[in-house]
ZAMARGU-4260 file (C-alpha; in steps of 0.2 Angstrom, whole numbers, plus 5000, padded with zeros to 4 digits):
<rodrens>
0) 5416/5514/5615 | 5399/5507/5612 | 5397/5503/5593 | 5383/5502/5582 | 5383/5496/5563
5) 5385/5480/5552 | 5403/5474/5551 | 5410/5462/5540 | 5415/5446/5549 | 5416/5427/5548
10) 5417/5410/5558 | 5422/5393/5555 | 5403/5392/5549 | 5403/5405/5536 | 5405/5422/5532
15) 5393/5435/5539 | 5389/5453/5546 | 5389/5457/5562 | 5375/5468/5566 | 5377/5479/5583
20) 5363/5490/5591 | 5371/5501/5606 | 5387/5490/5609 | 5378/5473/5607 | 5378/5460/5593
25) 5358/5458/5589 | 5360/5448/5574 | 5372/5440/5562 | 5368/5441/5543 | 5373/5429/5530
30) 5386/5435/5517 | 5378/5440/5501 | 5376/5427/5487 | 5378/5411/5500 | 5366/5398/5493
35) 5364/5388/5509 | 5370/5399/5525 | 5373/5388/5542 | 5359/5390/5554 | 5372/5390/5567
40) 5376/5407/5564 | 5359/5412/5574 | 5369/5405/5590 | 5380/5420/5590 | 5371/5434/5597
45) 5363/5424/5612 | 5379/5415/5615 | 5393/5431/5615 | 5386/5440/5627 | 5378/5426/5638
50) 5380/5421/5656 | 5392/5408/5651 | 5406/5419/5646 | 5421/5420/5657 | 5423/5439/5662
55) 5438/5442/5673 | 5453/5431/5679 | 5450/5418/5691 | 5460/5408/5701 | 5453/5389/5709
60) 5453/5395/5730 | 5460/5376/5735 | 5474/5380/5721 | 5478/5397/5727 | 5478/5392/5746
65) 5490/5377/5741 | 5495/5376/5724 | 5499/5358/5719 | 5493/5350/5735 | 5476/5353/5730
70) 5472/5343/5715 | 5459/5331/5721 | 5446/5345/5720 | 5450/5351/5702 | 5434/5353/5693
75) 5425/5354/5709 | 5431/5369/5719 | 5427/5388/5720 | 5435/5401/5710 | 5442/5418/5716
80) 5441/5435/5704 | 5459/5442/5704 | 5467/5457/5693 | 5476/5455/5677 | 5493/5458/5684
85) 5491/5445/5698 | 5484/5433/5686 | 5499/5434/5673 | 5511/5434/5688 | 5505/5418/5694
90) 5505/5410/5677 | 5525/5416/5674 | 5530/5409/5690 | 5522/5392/5688 | 5530/5392/5670
95) 5547/5397/5676 | 5545/5385/5693 | 5540/5370/5682 | 5553/5373/5669 | 5567/5375/5680
100) 5562/5361/5694 | 5557/5347/5679 | 5563/5354/5662 | 5552/5360/5647 | 5544/5343/5643
105) 5536/5345/5659 | 5524/5357/5651 | 5509/5352/5640 | 5503/5366/5629 | 5488/5360/5621
110) 5476/5368/5609 | 5464/5362/5594 | 5462/5376/5583 | 5445/5378/5581 | 5443/5393/5593
115) 5443/5407/5579 | 5444/5408/5562 | 5456/5421/5562 | 5472/5418/5555 | 5483/5430/5566
120) 5472/5426/5582 | 5474/5407/5580 | 5476/5401/5596 | 5486/5387/5593 | 5499/5398/5584
125) 5498/5412/5597 | 5502/5398/5609 | 5515/5387/5603 | 5524/5404/5597 | 5525/5410/5616
130) 5530/5394/5621 | 5543/5389/5608 | 5551/5407/5613 | 5552/5403/5632 | 5560/5386/5631
135) 5548/5375/5624 | 5535/5361/5627 | 5527/5346/5624 | 5515/5347/5611 | 5504/5336/5600
140) 5502/5331/5582 | 5488/5324/5572 | 5470/5329/5575 | 5454/5322/5581 | 5445/5322/5563
145) 5456/5311/5553 | 5472/5306/5563 | 5472/5287/5558 | 5471/5294/5539 | 5485/5306/5542
150) 5498/5291/5550 | 5492/5278/5537 | 5490/5289/5519 | 5511/5293/5518 | 5514/5275/5519
155) 5501/5269/5506 | 5500/5285/5494 | 5514/5296/5501 | 5502/5311/5502 | 5488/5318/5513
160) 5479/5325/5498 | 5465/5313/5498 | 5460/5316/5516 | 5466/5335/5517 | 5463/5340/5499
165) 5463/5345/5486 | 5450/5332/5482 | 5446/5329/5463 | 5435/5346/5461 | 5415/5347/5461
170) 5415/5351/5443 | 5426/5337/5437 | 5413/5324/5447 | 5398/5334/5440 | 5404/5331/5422
175) 5411/5313/5423 | 5407/5305/5437 | 5393/5290/5433 | 5393/5282/5450 | 5397/5290/5468
180) 5397/5277/5480 | 5399/5284/5499 | 5404/5274/5515 | 5397/5283/5529 | 5386/5294/5517
185) 5388/5313/5513 | 5381/5323/5527 | 5378/5339/5521 | 5377/5347/5539 | 5396/5343/5542
190) 5399/5354/5526 | 5394/5370/5536 | 5411/5372/5543 | 5428/5375/5537 | 5446/5379/5547
195) 5447/5398/5543 | 5430/5401/5537 | 5419/5399/5521 | 5413/5412/5508 | 5400/5404/5501
200) 5393/5385/5506 | 5393/5376/5489 | 5391/5358/5494 | 5374/5355/5492 | 5373/5365/5476
205) 5386/5354/5469 | 5379/5338/5474 | 5361/5345/5467 | 5371/5347/5450 | 5378/5330/5450
210) 5361/5322/5453 | 5355/5333/5439 | 5369/5328/5428 | 5363/5309/5431 | 5376/5303/5444
215) 5370/5289/5454 | 5373/5288/5472 | 5374/5273/5484 | 5376/5277/5503 | 5382/5262/5513
220) 5381/5263/5531 | 5369/5262/5546 | 5360/5279/5542 | 5349/5282/5528 | 5349/5301/5531
225) 5368/5303/5528 | 5363/5306/5509 | 5347/5317/5506 | 5332/5310/5500 | 5334/5319/5485
230) 5350/5311/5479 | 5338/5294/5477 | 5353/5285/5483 | 5352/5268/5486 | 5354/5262/5505
235) 5366/5247/5509 | 5361/5247/5527 | 5380/5242/5533 | 5383/5238/5552 | 5396/5251/5560
240) 5413/5247/5559 | 5413/5233/5546 | 5416/5245/5532 | 5434/5236/5528 | 5424/5219/5527
245) 5413/5224/5514 | 5427/5233/5505 | 5438/5218/5506 | 5422/5208/5497 | 5421/5220/5484
250) 5438/5218/5480 | 5438/5198/5481 | 5423/5198/5469 | 5432/5209/5455 | 5447/5197/5455
255) 5436/5181/5455 | 5427/5188/5441 | 5441/5194/5431 | 5433/5212/5433 | 5448/5220/5441
260) 5462/5230/5431 | 5477/5220/5430 | 5486/5232/5420 | 5485/5247/5433 | 5489/5236/5447
265) 5505/5230/5439 | 5511/5248/5433 | 5504/5258/5447 | 5505/5248/5463 | 5517/5239/5474
270) 5515/5223/5485 | 5499/5217/5474 | 5502/5199/5475 | 5503/5200/5494 | 5487/5208/5495
275) 5479/5196/5483 | 5486/5181/5492 | 5476/5187/5508 | 5459/5190/5497 | 5461/5171/5493
280) 5463/5167/5511 | 5481/5160/5507 | 5487/5165/5525 | 5472/5161/5536 | 5462/5149/5526
285) 5449/5162/5524 | 5444/5169/5507 | 5436/5187/5508 | 5421/5182/5499 | 5404/5190/5498
290) 5398/5176/5509 | 5412/5178/5520 | 5407/5195/5524 | 5388/5193/5525 | 5388/5189/5543
295) 5398/5203/5547 | 5393/5217/5538 | 5374/5212/5538 | 5372/5214/5519 | 5367/5198/5507
300) 5382/5192/5498 | 5372/5198/5481 | 5370/5215/5487 | 5389/5214/5487 | 5393/5205/5470
305) 5380/5217/5463 | 5387/5233/5470 | 5406/5226/5463 | 5399/5224/5446 | 5390/5242/5446
310) 5407/5249/5451 | 5417/5239/5439 | 5405/5245/5424 | 5405/5263/5425 | 5416/5278/5430
315) 5415/5277/5450 | 5422/5288/5464 | 5424/5279/5480 | 5420/5291/5495 | 5424/5288/5513
320) 5418/5299/5528 | 5431/5305/5541 | 5421/5295/5554 | 5424/5279/5548 | 5443/5280/5553
325) 5438/5286/5572 | 5437/5269/5576 | 5445/5254/5583 | 5458/5249/5568 | 5453/5265/5559
330) 5468/5263/5548 | 5460/5248/5538 | 5445/5256/5529 | 5454/5269/5522 | 5469/5257/5517
335) 5455/5245/5509 | 5447/5260/5499 | 5464/5263/5490 | 5466/5246/5486 | 5448/5245/5478
340) 5450/5260/5469 | 5466/5253/5463 | 5458/5236/5457 | 5445/5247/5447 | 5460/5255/5439
345) 5453/5273/5441 | 5463/5284/5451 | 5469/5298/5442 | 5455/5297/5429 | 5442/5312/5427
350) 5428/5306/5438 | 5436/5292/5446 | 5446/5285/5458 | 5444/5289/5478 | 5444/5303/5491
355) 5441/5303/5509 | 5429/5317/5516 | 5419/5325/5502 | 5406/5336/5513 | 5417/5333/5529
360) 5420/5352/5529 | 5414/5365/5517 | 5429/5367/5507 | 5433/5349/5502 | 5429/5347/5483
365) 5431/5366/5479 | 5447/5370/5468 | 5461/5376/5479 | 5464/5396/5477 | 5480/5401/5468
370) 5485/5410/5484 | 5481/5404/5501 | 5476/5414/5518 | 5489/5420/5528 | 5498/5412/5541
375) 5507/5418/5558 | 5523/5409/5562 | 5524/5398/5578 | 5542/5396/5578 | 5552/5381/5582
380) 5550/5371/5597 | 5567/5369/5604 | 5563/5352/5612 | 5559/5335/5603 | 5544/5332/5615
385) 5527/5326/5608 | 5512/5315/5608 | 5497/5309/5597 | 5485/5320/5600 | 5471/5308/5607
390) 5484/5301/5620 | 5481/5315/5631 | 5474/5306/5646 | 5488/5292/5643 | 5502/5307/5644
395) 5495/5311/5661 | 5491/5296/5669 | 5507/5287/5664 | 5523/5298/5666 | 5536/5288/5660
400) 5527/5274/5652 | 5531/5270/5635 | 5520/5267/5619 | 5522/5263/5601 | 5518/5277/5586
405) 5523/5273/5568 | 5537/5261/5571 | 5543/5271/5587 | 5545/5267/5603 | 5541/5284/5613
410) 5539/5290/5631 | 5529/5300/5640 | 5536/5315/5650 | 5532/5319/5667 | 5520/5332/5664
415) 5518/5344/5679 | 5509/5359/5670 | 5495/5360/5658 | 5491/5376/5646 | 5477/5375/5636
420) 5473/5388/5624 | 5459/5387/5611 | 5449/5371/5612 | 5440/5360/5624 | 5446/5341/5627
425) 5431/5338/5639 | 5422/5338/5621 | 5432/5330/5609 | 5442/5317/5619 | 5436/5300/5624
430) 5431/5293/5640 | 5428/5309/5650 | 5427/5300/5667 | 5446/5294/5663 | 5450/5312/5659
435) 5443/5321/5673 | 5456/5309/5683 | 5469/5313/5671 | 5467/5333/5673 | 5469/5329/5692
440) 5488/5323/5690 | 5497/5339/5685 | 5501/5352/5698 | 5494/5366/5689 | 5482/5368/5674
445) 5481/5385/5664 | 5468/5390/5652 | 5464/5406/5640 | 5444/5402/5638 | 5430/5412/5632
450) 5417/5402/5641 | 5415/5391/5657 | 5418/5376/5648 | 5422/5360/5657 | 5441/5364/5652
455) 5439/5379/5661 | 5430/5372/5677 | 5444/5359/5678 | 5458/5373/5676 | 5468/5381/5692
460) 5471/5399/5682 | 5457/5405/5670 | 5461/5419/5658 | 5446/5427/5650 | 5448/5428/5632
465) 5439/5438/5619 | 5429/5429/5606 | 5433/5434/5587 | 5420/5448/5587 | 5429/5458/5600
470) 5445/5458/5590 | 5452/5463/5572 | 5459/5448/5562 | 5458/5439/5544 | 5447/5424/5540
475) 5453/5413/5526 | 5455/5394/5520 | 5467/5385/5509 | 5451/5377/5501 | 5439/5392/5500
480) 5441/5408/5487 | 5437/5422/5501 | 5449/5431/5511 | 5438/5439/5524 | 5440/5456/5535
485) 5435/5450/5551 | 5432/5467/5559 | 5429/5470/5577 | 5410/5471/5581 | 5409/5473/5599
490) 5420/5479/5614 | 5428/5466/5625 | 5415/5457/5636 | 5421/5461/5654 | 5440/5461/5656
495) 5443/5449/5642 | 5459/5450/5632 | 5463/5443/5616 | 5477/5427/5615 | 5489/5439/5607
500) 5488/5451/5622 | 5489/5436/5636 | 5505/5431/5628 | 5511/5448/5626 | 5509/5450/5645
505) 5518/5433/5649 | 5531/5437/5637 | 5536/5453/5646 | 5538/5444/5662 | 5549/5431/5654
510) 5559/5444/5645 | 5555/5439/5627 | 5542/5453/5623 | 5551/5462/5608 | 5554/5443/5599
515) 5536/5438/5602 | 5527/5454/5597 | 5541/5461/5585 | 5535/5478/5590 | 5518/5476/5583
520) 5501/5478/5587 | 5485/5468/5580 | 5483/5479/5564 | 5501/5480/5561 | 5502/5461/5563
525) 5487/5459/5551 | 5494/5472/5538 | 5511/5462/5537 | 5503/5446/5536 | 5492/5451/5522
530) 5505/5461/5512 | 5515/5445/5514 | 5502/5435/5506 | 5501/5446/5491 | 5520/5444/5488
535) 5516/5426/5487 | 5499/5428/5474 | 5504/5421/5458 | 5486/5429/5451 | 5492/5447/5456
540) 5475/5451/5460 | 5474/5457/5478 | 5474/5474/5480 | 5482/5483/5496 | 5478/5481/5514
545) 5467/5496/5515 | 5458/5493/5500 | 5454/5476/5506 | 5449/5481/5525 | 5437/5494/5519
550) 5429/5482/5505 | 5428/5468/5517 | 5433/5454/5507 | 5442/5449/5493 | 5438/5434/5480
555) 5455/5423/5474 | 5455/5418/5457 | 5455/5399/5456 | 5462/5388/5441 | 5450/5386/5426
560) 5452/5367/5423 | 5445/5354/5436 | 5457/5347/5447 | 5458/5327/5445 | 5466/5319/5462
565) 5483/5310/5456 | 5482/5314/5437 | 5500/5320/5435 | 5505/5300/5444 | 5492/5292/5432
570) 5500/5302/5417 | 5519/5298/5421 | 5522/5286/5436 | 5541/5285/5434 | 5544/5305/5433
575) 5531/5309/5446 | 5532/5294/5458 | 5521/5295/5474 | 5531/5299/5489 | 5531/5280/5496
580) 5547/5269/5497 | 5542/5261/5480 | 5536/5277/5472 | 5518/5268/5470 | 5503/5264/5478
585) 5507/5252/5491 | 5494/5238/5494 | 5507/5229/5505 | 5519/5241/5514 | 5536/5233/5518
590) 5538/5247/5531 | 5523/5244/5541 | 5525/5225/5541 | 5542/5228/5546 | 5535/5236/5562
595) 5527/5221/5568 | 5511/5226/5573 | 5497/5214/5575 | 5485/5228/5576 | 5490/5235/5559
600) 5498/5222/5548 | 5507/5226/5531 | 5492/5225/5520 | 5473/5230/5523 | 5465/5217/5535
605) 5449/5214/5541 | 5453/5215/5562 | 5438/5214/5573 | 5434/5230/5583 | 5435/5228/5603
610) 5417/5234/5603 | 5405/5231/5589 | 5388/5222/5587 | 5397/5205/5583 | 5408/5205/5600
615) 5404/5195/5614 | 5400/5213/5623 | 5386/5215/5613 | 5376/5202/5622 | 5378/5215/5637
620) 5378/5231/5629 | 5368/5229/5612 | 5368/5245/5604 | 5381/5253/5594 | 5383/5271/5598
625) 5388/5283/5586 | 5394/5300/5588 | 5392/5310/5572 | 5394/5329/5571 | 5379/5341/5576
630) 5370/5351/5564 | 5365/5366/5578 | 5384/5368/5582 | 5402/5365/5579 | 5410/5355/5591
635) 5404/5360/5607 | 5405/5379/5602 | 5389/5388/5606 | 5380/5373/5613 | 5368/5383/5625
640) 5361/5395/5611 | 5352/5397/5596 | 5350/5382/5584 | 5361/5370/5596 | 5347/5375/5611
645) 5333/5373/5602 | 5339/5354/5595 | 5337/5350/5614 | 5322/5339/5623 | 5321/5347/5641
650) 5339/5354/5638 | 5346/5336/5634 | 5356/5330/5618 | 5344/5321/5608 | 5347/5303/5606
655) 5340/5295/5588 | 5336/5276/5589 | 5326/5264/5577 | 5308/5259/5581 | 5310/5242/5586
660) 5325/5247/5598 | 5312/5261/5606 | 5298/5248/5607 | 5309/5235/5615 | 5312/5246/5628
665) 5295/5255/5629 | 5303/5272/5624 | 5294/5284/5613 | 5299/5301/5606 | 5304/5314/5619
670) 5308/5302/5633 | 5322/5305/5644 | 5333/5289/5644 | 5348/5285/5653 | 5363/5279/5640
675) 5376/5269/5650 | 5392/5257/5649 | 5405/5252/5662 | 5414/5270/5657 | 5400/5282/5662
680) 5382/5288/5660 | 5372/5301/5652 | 5354/5309/5651 | 5347/5311/5633 | 5330/5314/5625
685) 5323/5301/5613 | 5320/5303/5594 | 5313/5288/5586 | 5318/5286/5568 | 5316/5274/5554
690) 5332/5281/5546 | 5344/5270/5557 | 5346/5252/5556 | 5340/5240/5573 | 5354/5240/5585
695) 5362/5257/5581 | 5358/5273/5590 | 5366/5291/5588 | 5369/5304/5600 | 5379/5319/5592
700) 5395/5326/5600 | 5396/5341/5608 | 5385/5343/5622 | 5394/5353/5637 | 5399/5340/5650
705) 5389/5343/5664 | 5391/5328/5679 | 5379/5328/5693 | 5393/5323/5703 | 5414/5319/5700
710) 5412/5305/5690 | 5395/5304/5690 | 5380/5304/5678 | 5381/5317/5665 | 5365/5328/5664
715) 5367/5335/5646 | 5370/5320/5637 | 5390/5320/5631 | 5393/5305/5620 | 5411/5305/5627
720) 5408/5302/5643 | 5403/5285/5635 | 5416/5282/5621 | 5433/5272/5621 | 5448/5279/5625
725) 5460/5269/5614 | 5471/5269/5601 | 5465/5264/5584 | 5480/5254/5582 | 5499/5255/5588
730) 5504/5264/5571 | 5494/5278/5574 | 5486/5278/5592 | 5471/5288/5582 | 5454/5291/5593
735) 5443/5277/5592 | 5426/5285/5598 | 5415/5275/5584 | 5419/5259/5593 | 5406/5259/5607
740) 5393/5249/5615 | 5380/5254/5627 | 5363/5250/5632 | 5347/5263/5635 | 5334/5263/5648
745) 5319/5274/5652 | 5325/5289/5667 | 5312/5285/5680 | 5317/5295/5693 | 5315/5315/5697
750) 5324/5323/5681 | 5339/5332/5689 | 5341/5350/5687 | 5356/5355/5674 | 5372/5362/5681
755) 5375/5382/5679 | 5385/5388/5665 | 5399/5393/5676 | 5408/5387/5693 | 5405/5395/5710
760) 5414/5411/5713 | 5422/5416/5730 | 5419/5435/5735 | 5437/5439/5737 | 5454/5433/5736
</rodrens>
């Protein structure tokens, strides 16, 4: 059926209307009333029907001939088109064989959840539901966004609320905050996105209201533009990865000048004496003074003291960007920031305290609706086999190897089959040349994908998956007050099927179809999930499903009063203690200290990263590479279309650098350069800007991985070719991509042609 019309829909970067003419998407119009709609929506028409789509089931030719014996050509071989029945038979047979020969833990099922804003067609939920019904698999925990925080915060404050929400709400900040101190800035481009979608983008509007109300802003970090110019923020140009040293010096200043709130520390905190002793240098002989911090951070000691005094003299909110903990020893700046907020004594007070990730996503800072979005049950994994998400390469390269995680010693299973659905590890993982080698270890790799990403090109069996526009779903987020009817706008491209349909076919072959589908089709499930949500709706405001679907959206009520993080704890710490061993904020953790990790002691500490501008490695690689989120796409999604494509320089990702660094290398705007270290090399296009401090360069994450040869020069500028694949610490094993040193030089050779958007295809099986 060739559709025409306007269909309500939703993506992670916002609700919109899909405009379809004669079966083709021609426009994506932002939702009415959205004050700052995302430009990423403009990528959709070009991408959804573009040449990079996977249009039929494909099998790698060498694997089809030799099965597990052909691993060394994975990522380079030709593909053979096959029919759906044959493709599903091959997958079902391989899963059954591997489980029978090596056990269910030998199957790793990977997903990252960003493939769809829809709550039913959530790729990870569909994958895990199928795997759990058919014997289980090794899975991953945490996320790449704030894995270090996920691990450290329960020990320190007993909750993930400071990073996952609800944060103190914007209306509270606008009314009560006087000084907003941002470590890592407040990059509004990141607030374009929200898991599950977002109806109205309000972050910029609220920040403007705060500025109009007289809130003063401080931007601490290497990038001036991480706070908009109109905030009139004071910029403290901090060296990357040195936030912990600065925060410790701020704490020491408060104590030395008797500006700290000893009463708050005594009543609400545990381990205070141990932390104060560290600040005084009682263990290592070095007091953490501003003079100590100056050569580490690059900030004058007088500037550090002045900031401490400003923070102590007014109602202050401390915000740390998520990117700060994606670094070597990434737990430390977050733990130190909690300690700083505790010293100020404003935790739980209106307008004060701390939070992690204002503007990291569009919903952070919004008041959480009284009823949440629907969710689809994954069931329970029948086996206890998992890894921290950022340890994928370690899993595949070190079967039987042991590692530390949060007090446990765990063992990597022997992975024989990888099934990936909804995600692109060749975007979000570090040290991609190492990942290429890792992906050549399993006997079989299966991928459900809509596009010929590098992950699909490194698979053996590729099953074409629909995009959200080719199916029906419900969009919604825990931190947004809209539910969106995601109405199918176009027919499936080629032979694409939804993940639900793919796993239904596999469930039939495994004899668990009834358990997987419960006898329901797509619309039956949407109706059920929505009606289940109605029964949990405390406001009793949700209309019936048919009314909702016809209207296209419903707005959910939110609490009338501002939300203040930890207000209940502040009001009565005895009756409402934190879920920590002491019930208090733990400035020293006996539990963490008991783990005996030299890279994560029992209190916040300055531990020099393995790669930073103060390390000996900087003599060879003198530029610190930061890989922030891009403005024109979500991660790697829709990279070759719309706003993302228009941001390129001769098809390459732009790299931003300071004028002095560019001049020292004879570079100017628009030049193509080679960025390199011992892990790899990429091409990029230069943008010279005085918004960056010397010694720091920025290459946004998400350019599609496009090596000239296996393990060779990446042609499009994927930052993770260069980044470090090392756990942040033994505690969290979180990603440490922001600890990365590189060198840059002009590219003087002929400019290589970009690789195709899809791999070579043989004519017949």
